[in-house]
N, C-alpha and C positions, 0 to 999 in steps of 0.2 A: 863785304867782309868787315867785321868789326873787331876791335881789340880792346882790352881792358888792362889797366895797370893800377895796382893797389900798392901804395907806398906811404911811408911816414917821412915827413920832412921836419928836421929839427929846427928850433927857433933860429932865425937869422941865417938860414942855409938856403942854398940855391940848388935847383934840380933842372937839368936840361933833358927834355924828351924829344928825340928827333925821329922822324919817320922818313922812310925812303919810299918813293912811289914810282910806278911805271908811267910812261907817257899817256897811258889810257885812263889815268885817274882824272875825273872831271869834277865830281862834286863829293861833298862829305862834310862832316862837322864833328866837333869835339865838345864834350861836356865835362867840365872840371868841377868836382864837388869836394868840399873840405869841411872838417868839423870845427875849424877855427878860421881866423882871418888869413887871407891868401892874396898876394899880389903877384902879377906877372904879365907876360906878353906872349902872344902867339906870333911867330914870324913865318910868313909864307914866302917861299922862294922858288924860283924857276931858273934852272941853268940849262938852257937848250944847247944842242950841239952847234947850232948856228944862231946868231942873233944875240941881243943883249941879255945879261943876267938881270933878274928883277927880284926885288924883295918888298914886301909890305908888312908893317908891324902893327899889330892891333893889341891894345891893352885888354887883359882879362877884365870883364865887367860883371859884377854881381848884381847890378841894378836891373831889375825887370821893370819895364815901363808900359804905360798904357798908350804911349805915343813915341814913335821913332821918326825922325826926319833925316833923310839921307840926300846929300847933293848928288847930282848927276851931270855929266858932260859927254854929250854925243856929237861933238863938233870936231872938225879937222881930222877925221879918221879915228877918233877915240870912241870907246864903248865902255859903258858903266855896267858892272855886274853887281847884283845884290843878293845876299843870303839872309833869310830870316828864320828864326827858330822859335817854336812854342815850348816853353819850359814848364808847362802845366800838364797835369794828368787828365785834363779835359780839352776838347777841341777849342780852337781859338778862331773867331771870325774877325778879320781885319778889314776895315774900310780903308781903301787906298786912294789918295788924292795926288795927282801929278800936276805940278805947276811949272811954268817956264820962268826965266830969270826976271821977268817983269812982275811975277806974282799972279799971272793969269792962269786959272785952272784950265788944263787942256785935256784931262782924262780922269775918270774915277772907275773903281771896280771894287769887288769883294774878293778876298782871298781867305779860304778856310784851310787852316793847318790842323792836322789830326793831333791828338794828345801826344806830347813829346816828339812832334814831327817838325820837319823843316822843308823849305823850298829854296831854290836859287834860280836866278834867271838874269839875262841881259835885259836892261830896261826897254830897249827897242823891240825885243821879242814879245814882250807883254803889252807895251804901249807904243805903237808905231807913231803916235802923235809927238813923241819925244825925240824923234830922229832929227839930227842936225840942230839940236837945242841944248841949252844949259838950263838947269833948274833944280827943284827939289821934289822928292817924293815923301809924302807923309803917310805912315801906317798908324792907324788908330785901333786900339783894342781895349774896350772898357775894363776887362779883367786884369790888365796890367801884367801880363806874363810872357812878353815877347822880347827878344833881343835880335840884333842883326849886325851886319857888316857890309860895307860897300867896297868895291875894287874897281879902279879906273885903269883900263888898258889903253895904251896909246897906239898909234898906227903901226909901230914897229913890233908890237906884241909885248913890250915890257909893261909892268903894272906897278901900282902903288895902292895902299889902302886909303879909304876915305873916312872921315870922322862921322860918328853918329851924333846927332844933335837930339838931346832929350828935353 
């Protein structure tokens, strides 16, 4: 299911767009486009009936890059999730390099994203070599049209966002 909102924001004004989701919502993405400059944040939150409430805040980022570097931590029961999106009208072929905290390369792969497509995954589901490790994943795309976000889930199920290094 997709939704579309078309609105005008006056200079120096704020708009809050909130979505409610059912527990079955697993993946998705939002594309915010504007005819002028725009700054803001996306706040992801989870309020389960049992367990901790979690929030992760991610700044809206208009920079498209040929290289994204995301930290990961899959130790002590934590799991890192990553979402990447292709903002181009042509497919994107990303070279992916996974390194551990000492900088040693432990895995590589190719990820192809369709035009205006996205993917999301837990790091260990794609790269079992990253289990019980801390490190970084680098996504390289020569056309410079990708963006992404990382989310770190701890052993209790609470989460926070991870920074993107460009």
